[in-house]
C-alpha positions in Angstrom: -20.2 2.3 -7.2 -22.6 2.2 -4.2 -21.7 -1.4 -3.4 -18.0 -0.6 -3.5 -18.6 2.3 -1.1 -20.6 0.1 1.2 -17.7 -2.4 1.4 -15.3 0.5 2.0 -17.4 1.8 4.9 -17.7 -1.7 6.3 -13.9 -2.2 6.2 -13.4 1.2 7.9 -16.0 0.5 10.6 -14.8 -3.0 11.5 -11.1 -1.9 11.5 -11.9 1.0 13.8 -14.1 -1.0 16.2 -11.6 -4.0 16.4 -8.5 -1.8 17.1 -9.1 -1.3 20.9 -9.6 -5.0 21.5 -6.5 -5.8 19.4 -4.5 -3.2 21.5 -5.5 -5.0 24.7 -4.6 -8.4 23.3 -1.2 -7.1 22.1 -0.4 -5.6 25.5 -1.4 -8.9 27.2 0.9 -11.0 25.0 3.7 -8.5 25.0 3.6 -7.5 21.4 4.8 -4.0 21.9 7.3 -1.7 20.2 10.1 -0.8 22.6 11.9 2.5 22.1 15.1 2.4 20.0 17.6 5.1 19.2 16.3 5.5 15.6 12.6 5.5 16.6 10.6 8.7 16.7 7.9 7.5 19.2 8.6 8.2 22.8 6.3 5.7 24.5 6.1 1.9 24.5 3.3 1.2 22.0 1.4 -2.1 21.3 1.6 -3.6 17.8 -0.6 -6.1 15.9 -2.9 -3.4 14.5 -2.8 -5.3 11.3 -5.1 -7.9 12.9 -7.9 -5.2 13.0 -7.1 -4.4 9.4 -7.4 -8.0 8.5 -10.8 -8.1 10.2 -11.9 -5.1 8.1 -10.8 -6.9 4.9 -12.6 -10.1 5.8 -15.9 -8.3 6.6 -15.7 -6.3 3.4 -15.1 -9.4 1.3 -17.9 -11.3 3.1 -20.3 -8.4 2.6 -19.4 -8.1 -1.1 -20.2 -11.8 -1.6 -23.8 -11.1 -0.5 -24.4 -8.0 -2.7 -26.2 -8.3 -6.1 -23.4 -6.9 -8.4 -20.4 -7.7 -6.3 -21.3 -11.3 -5.8 -20.5 -12.0 -9.4 -16.8 -11.7 -8.4 -17.1 -14.9 -6.4 -18.3 -17.1 -9.3 -14.7 -18.1 -9.7 -13.3 -18.6 -6.2 -9.6 -19.2 -7.2 -8.4 -15.6 -7.1 -10.2 -14.4 -4.0 -9.1 -17.6 -2.3 -5.5 -16.9 -3.3 -5.7 -13.3 -2.0 -7.2 -14.4 1.4 -4.7 -17.3 1.8 -1.8 -15.0 1.0 -3.1 -12.5 3.5 -3.4 -15.1 6.1 0.3 -16.2 5.5 1.6 -12.7 5.7 -0.4 -11.8 8.8 0.8 -14.9 10.6 4.4 -14.0 9.7 3.8 -10.4 10.9 2.2 -11.5 14.2 5.2 -13.7 15.0 7.7 -11.0 13.9 5.9 -8.3 16.0 6.1 -10.5 19.0 9.6 -12.1 18.9 11.4 -10.3 16.1 12.4 -12.5 13.2 15.7 -12.2 11.4 15.7 -10.8 7.8 16.2 -14.2 6.0 13.3 -15.8 7.9 11.0 -12.9 7.1 12.0 -13.0 3.4 11.2 -16.7 3.2 7.8 -16.0 4.7 7.2 -13.2 2.3 8.1 -15.4 -0.7 5.7 -18.0 0.6 2.9 -15.4 0.7 3.8 -14.1 -2.8 4.0 -17.7 -4.1 0.6 -18.4 -2.7 -0.8 -15.7 -5.0 1.3 -16.7 -8.0 0.5 -20.4 -7.8 -3.3 -19.7 -7.9 -3.6 -17.5 -11.0 -2.9 -14.1 -9.4 0.0 -13.4 -11.8 1.4 -10.9 -14.3 0.8 -12.6 -17.6 1.9 -9.9 -20.0 3.6 -6.5 -20.2 3.0 -3.6 -22.6 6.6 -3.7 -24.1 6.9 -3.2 -27.8 3.2 -3.7 -28.1 2.3 -6.6 -25.8 4.8 -9.1 -24.5 3.3 -12.3 -23.2 5.3 -13.8 -20.3 6.2 -17.5 -20.1 5.0 -19.3 -17.0 8.3 -19.2 -15.1 8.9 -15.5 -15.9 5.4 -14.7 -14.9 5.8 -16.5 -11.6 9.2 -14.9 -10.8 8.1 -11.4 -11.8 4.9 -11.7 -9.7 6.8 -12.8 -6.6 9.3 -9.9 -7.2 6.5 -7.3 -7.5 4.8 -8.6 -4.3 8.1 -8.5 -2.4 9.0 -5.0 -3.5 5.5 -3.7 -2.5 5.6 -5.5 0.9 9.0 -4.2 1.9 8.4 -0.6 0.5 5.4 -0.2 2.7 7.1 -1.9 5.6 10.0 0.5 5.3 7.9 3.7 5.2 6.1 2.9 8.4 8.3 5.2 10.5 5.9 7.9 11.8 2.5 7.7 13.4 -0.1 7.3 10.7 2.4 7.5 7.8 2.0 4.1 6.2 -1.8 4.1 6.5 -1.9 7.6 5.0 0.3 6.9 2.0 -1.4 3.6 1.2 -4.9 5.0 1.9 -4.4 8.0 -0.4 -2.7 5.9 -3.1 -5.5 3.3 -2.9 -8.1 6.1 -3.5 -6.3 6.9 -6.7 -6.1 3.2 -7.7 -9.8 2.7 -6.9 -10.8 5.7 -9.0 -8.6 4.5 -11.9 -9.8 0.9 -11.7 -13.4 1.8 -11.5 -13.4 4.3 -14.3 -11.3 2.1 -16.5 -14.1 -0.5 -16.3 -16.7 2.2 -17.1 -15.0 3.8 -20.0 -13.9 0.5 -21.6 -17.0 -1.5 -21.0 -15.3 -4.0 -18.7 -17.2 -5.9 -15.9 -17.7 -3.3 -13.2 -17.6 -5.8 -10.4 -13.9 -6.6 -10.3 -11.7 -8.1 -7.5 -8.9 -5.5 -8.1 -11.4 -2.7 -7.5 -12.9 -4.4 -4.4 -9.4 -4.9 -2.9 -8.5 -1.2 -3.4 -11.8 -0.1 -1.9 -11.2 -2.3 1.1 -7.7 -0.9 1.5 -9.1 2.6 1.6 -11.5 1.6 4.3 -8.9 -0.4 6.3 -6.5 2.5 6.3 -9.2 5.1 7.1 -10.5 3.0 10.0 -7.0 2.5 11.4 -5.7 6.1 11.2 -7.7 7.4 14.2 -5.9 4.9 16.4 -2.5 5.4 14.8 -2.4 9.2 14.5 0.2 11.0 16.7 0.4 10.1 19.5 -0.4 6.6 18.3 -2.2 4.3 20.7 -1.6 1.3 18.4 0.9 0.5 15.7 0.0 -1.6 12.7 3.4 -3.4 13.0 4.8 -5.6 10.4 1.4 -7.5 10.6 -0.3 -4.5 9.1 2.4 -3.0 6.9 3.1 -6.3 5.1 -0.6 -7.0 4.7 -1.4 -3.7 3.0 1.7 -4.0 0.9 0.6 -7.4 -0.3 -2.9 -6.2 -1.0 -1.6 -3.3 -3.1 0.5 -5.7 -5.2 -2.4 -8.1 -5.6 -4.8 -5.4 -6.8 -2.4 -4.1 -9.4 -1.6 -7.6 -10.7 -5.3 -8.4 -10.8 -6.1 -5.2 -12.7 -3.6 -6.1 -15.5 -5.5 -9.3 -15.9 -8.7 -7.5 -16.7 -7.2 -6.2 -20.0 -7.0 -8.5 -23.0 -3.6 -7.8 -24.6 -4.7 -9.3 -27.9 -7.4 -6.7 -28.3 -5.1 -3.6 -27.8 -3.9 -1.3 -30.4 -0.8 0.9 -30.0 -3.0 3.9 -29.1 -4.6 2.0 -26.2 -1.4 0.9 -24.5 -1.3 3.7 -22.0 -4.4 2.7 -20.0 -3.1 -0.9 -20.0 0.4 0.2 -18.8 -1.0 2.3 -15.9 -1.9 -0.6 -13.6 1.9 -1.3 -13.6 3.0 2.3 -13.3 0.3 3.4 -10.8 1.5 1.2 -7.9 5.0 2.4 -8.5 3.8 6.0 -8.3 2.0 5.3 -5.0 5.2 3.8 -3.6 7.4 6.6 -5.2 8.2 8.1 -1.8 9.1 4.8 -0.1 11.1 3.7 -3.1 13.0 7.0 -3.2 13.7 6.7 0.5 15.0 3.2 0.0 17.2 4.2 -2.9 18.7 7.2 -1.0 19.3 5.0 2.1 21.3 2.4 0.0 23.4 5.1 -1.6 23.9 6.9 1.7 25.0 3.9 3.6 27.2 2.3 1.0 29.1 5.6 0.6 29.8 5.5 4.3 31.0 1.9 4.0 28.0 0.5 5.9 25.6 -2.2 5.1 22.6 -1.0 3.0 20.4 -2.6 5.7 22.0 -0.8 8.6 19.4 1.4 10.3 19.9 5.1 10.7 17.9 8.3 11.4 18.3 9.9 7.9 15.1 8.8 6.2 12.9 11.3 4.5 10.6 11.6 7.5 13.6 12.2 9.7 14.7 15.0 7.4 11.3 16.6 7.5 11.4 16.5 11.3 14.9 18.1 11.2 13.5 20.9 9.1 11.1 21.8 11.9 8.0 20.0 10.8 6.0 18.1 13.5 5.0 14.5 13.1 1.5 15.3 11.9 2.7 17.8 9.4 5.4 15.5 8.1 2.8 12.8 7.5 0.6 15.2 5.7 3.4 16.4 3.5 4.4 12.9 2.4 0.8 11.9 1.9 0.3 15.0 -0.2 3.3 14.1 -2.4 1.9 10.6 -2.8 -1.5 12.0 -3.8 0.1 14.4 -6.3 2.1 11.7 -8.0 -0.6 9.1 -8.0 -3.4 11.3 -9.3 -1.2 12.9 -11.9 -0.5 9.4 -13.2 -4.2 8.5 -13.2 -5.1 11.8 -15.0 -3.0 10.8 -18.0 -5.6 8.2 -18.8 -8.4 10.8 -19.1 -6.6 14.2 -19.8 -4.0 15.4 -22.4 -0.5 14.6 -21.2 0.4 18.3 -21.2 -2.5 19.1 -18.9 -1.4 16.3 -16.5 2.2 17.5 -16.5 1.2 21.1 -15.9 -1.0 20.1 -13.0 1.8 18.0 -11.5 4.4 20.9 -11.8 2.0 23.4 -10.1 1.3 20.9 -7.3 5.0 20.1 -6.8 5.8 23.8 -6.6 3.2 24.4 -4.0 4.3 21.4 -1.9 8.0 22.5 -2.2 7.0 25.8 -0.7 5.2 24.0 2.1 8.2 21.8 2.8 10.6 24.7 3.0 8.3 26.7 5.4 7.9 24.6 8.6 5.4 25.7 11.2 6.6 28.5 13.5 5.1 26.7 16.5 7.4 23.7 15.9 10.5 25.9 15.4 9.7 27.8 18.6 9.5 24.7 20.6 
């Protein structure tokens, strides 16, 4: 645990320290977010914050390679090389997009390339807990892995609509994933030094180090450079975690812990995925393209209710934490206790949502 926490702190410190320099470089090269009708921010703000986050990841991984326990992860370089290569591809794509603005098909091709970089180097979903255990054939494994990565990348990219929102949701969700991944290893006797756990710890640090620069009013945006990077890393950690479990050694009573690595990332992305689904329904009902932008996302609705930006981010982060930790708790607590805790938390958050701050309403 101590080595994971050291890597987490290193990722946070490097991300935080690199952000001012990245901001200056982004301004110099004109990688800035102009103000559009659907945007919430009121000032031109530099992007490329994902470069600072990438720096945090690289330092965390380098540090891990020198630590006694964590260094065992690097005995087989294929998977860590695949993750870093895919991260490099997605960051390069984001850097270009944040500067010149790529069209959707071009971005999709780049995302598929990054996802394929993972899938072609053994970072793949090889089985699913369906009717016991269902082993995937190579082509299905490849296609499903690419699909999971694409969904994760674009869900995080879409939710990045308020200062600090994407970093908060992914950071909180990664804490839940880290806790589950680590304690799964402890309780089941797996190798405690695991790449999935290292990536989730690094994600927590990267988001924590970036939030001070991205909180309202943001001085730096992560841009597509950052949102696509952390989306890819979320997908990679969940795929790697499924690979830690031997499906041949599972009984029917042990399938829930094995299934959670697939369910947990979905729970972390529940808010973005719900927002995406509502947007598609809303726009198609109006006869518009599902990809047409508007100002009716969940965070816009919270602002319309009278919540400020900071409060809206905290609400959405709290919902993410409630869902993610409720899912994690099912592996360690009776299902009824987890469900009761979720319902109590959901009720409390509903009261919070329906009672915006008086200061905001007065303004």
